[in-house]
FIGUMI-766378 format. One record per residue: y, x, z of N, C-alpha, C in turn; residue in three letters. Coordinates in nm, 3 decimals, m for minus. Last residue first. Layout:
BEGIN
[r [Y; X; Z]; [Y; X; Z]; [Y; X; Z]; "ALA"]
...
END
This chain:
BEGIN
[r [1.036; 2.418; 1.121]; [1.126; 2.487; 1.214]; [1.135; 2.415; 1.347]; "SER"]
[r [0.894; 2.328; 0.901]; [0.823; 2.360; 1.025]; [0.906; 2.434; 1.127]; "GLY"]
[r [1.003; 2.234; 0.675]; [0.993; 2.380; 0.686]; [0.922; 2.424; 0.813]; "GLU"]
[r [1.005; 1.962; 0.730]; [0.923; 2.013; 0.619]; [0.902; 2.164; 0.627]; "LEU"]
[r [1.189; 1.955; 0.945]; [1.051; 1.911; 0.963]; [0.961; 1.969; 0.854]; "ILE"]
[r [1.422; 2.053; 0.820]; [1.369; 2.118; 0.940]; [1.222; 2.083; 0.960]; "ARG"]
[r [1.461; 1.865; 0.615]; [1.430; 2.004; 0.582]; [1.369; 2.077; 0.701]; "LEU"]
[r [1.522; 1.640; 0.774]; [1.409; 1.637; 0.680]; [1.366; 1.780; 0.648]; "VAL"]
[r [1.755; 1.729; 0.900]; [1.636; 1.700; 0.980]; [1.511; 1.697; 0.892]; "GLU"]
[r [1.934; 1.755; 0.681]; [1.898; 1.871; 0.764]; [1.772; 1.849; 0.847]; "PRO"]
[r [1.934; 1.479; 0.582]; [1.877; 1.590; 0.504]; [1.845; 1.712; 0.591]; "ILE"]
[r [2.066; 1.276; 0.716]; [1.934; 1.317; 0.766]; [1.871; 1.434; 0.689]; "VAL"]
[r [2.311; 1.240; 0.583]; [2.310; 1.265; 0.727]; [2.175; 1.320; 0.776]; "GLU"]
[r [2.241; 1.174; 0.324]; [2.309; 1.301; 0.350]; [2.302; 1.339; 0.497]; "ARG"]
[r [2.136; 0.916; 0.374]; [2.050; 1.024; 0.325]; [2.113; 1.159; 0.355]; "VAL"]
[r [2.365; 0.774; 0.449]; [2.252; 0.786; 0.542]; [2.162; 0.903; 0.503]; "ASN"]
[r [2.508; 0.795; 0.209]; [2.563; 0.854; 0.332]; [2.452; 0.873; 0.436]; "ALA"]
[r [2.343; 0.645; 0.040]; [2.364; 0.788; 0.013]; [2.419; 0.859; 0.136]; "GLU"]
[r [2.380; 0.395; 0.159]; [2.246; 0.457; 0.159]; [2.259; 0.607; 0.135]; "ILE"]
[r [2.648; 0.355; 0.100]; [2.603; 0.360; 0.240]; [2.465; 0.425; 0.252]; "GLU"]
[r [2.646; 0.351; m0.179]; [2.725; 0.453; m0.109]; [2.681; 0.467; 0.037]; "ALA"]
[r [2.484; 0.124; m0.233]; [2.442; 0.258; m0.273]; [2.517; 0.366; m0.195]; "VAL"]
[r [2.486; m0.096; 0.055]; [2.516; m0.059; m0.082]; [2.474; 0.084; m0.109]; "GLY"]
[r [2.251; m0.270; 0.264]; [2.345; m0.162; 0.236]; [2.368; m0.143; 0.087]; "LEU"]
[r [2.059; m0.449; 0.334]; [2.190; m0.504; 0.299]; [2.292; m0.397; 0.262]; "SER"]
[r [1.838; m0.295; 0.404]; [1.829; m0.386; 0.289]; [1.965; m0.436; 0.242]; "ALA"]
[r [1.861; m0.159; 0.638]; [1.902; m0.089; 0.516]; [1.906; m0.182; 0.395]; "ILE"]
[r [1.983; m0.229; 0.976]; [1.898; m0.251; 0.859]; [1.945; m0.167; 0.741]; "PRO"]
[r [1.905; 0.083; 1.124]; [1.856; m0.044; 1.071]; [1.973; m0.142; 1.069]; "HIS"]
[r [1.945; 0.435; 1.068]; [1.989; 0.307; 1.124]; [1.930; 0.187; 1.049]; "PRO"]
[r [1.647; 0.644; 1.071]; [1.777; 0.607; 1.017]; [1.817; 0.470; 1.074]; "ILE"]
[r [1.447; 0.911; 1.171]; [1.490; 0.774; 1.200]; [1.631; 0.754; 1.144]; "VAL"]
[r [1.167; 1.097; 1.068]; [1.313; 1.082; 1.068]; [1.347; 0.934; 1.087]; "VAL"]
[r [0.902; 1.238; 1.265]; [0.953; 1.154; 1.158]; [1.103; 1.138; 1.175]; "PHE"]
[r [0.625; 1.441; 1.360]; [0.768; 1.413; 1.361]; [0.806; 1.326; 1.242]; "GLU"]
[r [0.340; 1.414; 1.548]; [0.393; 1.398; 1.412]; [0.540; 1.358; 1.418]; "PHE"]
[r [0.215; 1.421; 1.789]; [0.325; 1.517; 1.769]; [0.391; 1.503; 1.632]; "GLU"]
[r [0.004; 1.246; 1.772]; [0.119; 1.207; 1.854]; [0.239; 1.299; 1.838]; "PRO"]
[r [m0.213; 1.186; 1.578]; [m0.107; 1.285; 1.556]; [0.017; 1.250; 1.638]; "ARG"]
[r [m0.404; 0.985; 1.565]; [m0.438; 1.112; 1.630]; [m0.337; 1.222; 1.611]; "GLY"]
[r [m0.330; 0.743; 1.477]; [m0.387; 0.834; 1.377]; [m0.417; 0.973; 1.434]; "TYR"]
[r [m0.214; 0.642; 1.708]; [m0.339; 0.583; 1.660]; [m0.409; 0.676; 1.561]; "VAL"]
[r [0.025; 0.796; 1.713]; [m0.074; 0.807; 1.820]; [m0.211; 0.758; 1.774]; "ASP"]
[r [0.150; 0.699; 1.485]; [0.118; 0.842; 1.494]; [0.012; 0.865; 1.602]; "ALA"]
[r [0.183; 0.434; 1.564]; [0.094; 0.466; 1.452]; [0.055; 0.613; 1.453]; "MET"]
[r [0.369; 0.467; 1.772]; [0.237; 0.411; 1.801]; [0.138; 0.443; 1.690]; "ALA"]
[r [0.588; 0.559; 1.623]; [0.528; 0.646; 1.725]; [0.387; 0.598; 1.759]; "LYS"]
[r [0.637; 0.327; 1.473]; [0.604; 0.453; 1.406]; [0.536; 0.549; 1.503]; "ALA"]
[r [0.707; 0.145; 1.674]; [0.588; 0.122; 1.593]; [0.543; 0.250; 1.524]; "THR"]
[r [0.946; 0.261; 1.758]; [0.835; 0.247; 1.854]; [0.704; 0.227; 1.778]; "VAL"]
[r [1.099; 0.242; 1.518]; [1.071; 0.372; 1.580]; [0.952; 0.364; 1.676]; "GLN"]
[r [1.198; 0.027; 1.386]; [1.054; 0.051; 1.377]; [1.011; 0.182; 1.442]; "PHE"]
[r [1.469; 0.028; 1.413]; [1.399; m0.092; 1.457]; [1.247; m0.072; 1.459]; "ALA"]
[r [1.550; 0.262; 1.287]; [1.539; 0.262; 1.433]; [1.468; 0.138; 1.488]; "ASP"]
[r [1.338; 0.310; 0.998]; [1.462; 0.268; 1.063]; [1.440; 0.259; 1.213]; "THR"]
[r [1.176; 0.614; 0.891]; [1.175; 0.472; 0.930]; [1.311; 0.438; 0.991]; "CYS"]
[r [1.001; 0.844; 0.701]; [1.133; 0.798; 0.741]; [1.121; 0.651; 0.776]; "ILE"]
[r [0.797; 1.129; 0.695]; [0.806; 0.983; 0.706]; [0.945; 0.949; 0.758]; "SER"]
[r [0.700; 1.385; 0.478]; [0.795; 1.339; 0.579]; [0.792; 1.187; 0.578]; "ILE"]
[r [0.466; 1.647; 0.402]; [0.519; 1.511; 0.390]; [0.617; 1.483; 0.502]; "ALA"]
[r [0.263; 1.872; 0.223]; [0.375; 1.854; 0.314]; [0.439; 1.716; 0.293]; "PRO"]
[r [m0.075; 1.825; 0.196]; [0.049; 1.801; 0.124]; [0.162; 1.785; 0.226]; "VAL"]
[r [m0.322; 1.835; 0.317]; [m0.256; 1.961; 0.286]; [m0.126; 1.947; 0.209]; "GLY"]
[r [m0.427; 1.605; 0.405]; [m0.478; 1.652; 0.275]; [m0.410; 1.782; 0.232]; "ALA"]
[r [m0.274; 1.561; 0.627]; [m0.416; 1.593; 0.647]; [m0.478; 1.650; 0.520]; "ARG"]
[r [m0.039; 1.485; 0.495]; [m0.044; 1.613; 0.566]; [m0.188; 1.656; 0.593]; "GLU"]
[r [m0.120; 1.233; 0.401]; [m0.082; 1.339; 0.307]; [m0.090; 1.476; 0.373]; "LEU"]
[r [m0.159; 1.101; 0.646]; [m0.273; 1.123; 0.556]; [m0.242; 1.230; 0.452]; "LEU"]
[r [0.105; 1.098; 0.745]; [m0.002; 1.165; 0.820]; [m0.120; 1.197; 0.729]; "ILE"]
[r [0.234; 0.947; 0.545]; [0.278; 1.083; 0.577]; [0.170; 1.161; 0.649]; "GLY"]
[r [0.091; 0.703; 0.561]; [0.093; 0.782; 0.438]; [0.130; 0.927; 0.466]; "ASP"]
[r [0.151; 0.618; 0.823]; [0.013; 0.648; 0.785]; [0.010; 0.735; 0.660]; "ALA"]
[r [0.430; 0.580; 0.804]; [0.373; 0.677; 0.893]; [0.234; 0.716; 0.848]; "MET"]
END
């Protein structure tokens, strides 16, 4: 979260992705950094035990949301 917010402050379009287990923490970090409206993408937890095919499926599922956030729609 912090990286995404700091990149955006520097004028670099950014997206933050976290797992659902860290969604509350991500929101709190956005609040602390003064960006409560900062949007981020949430994927299912855990990811460490997933295989390549499962990770690719997760990525494909969130691509529309990533693009929406980056494009400011």
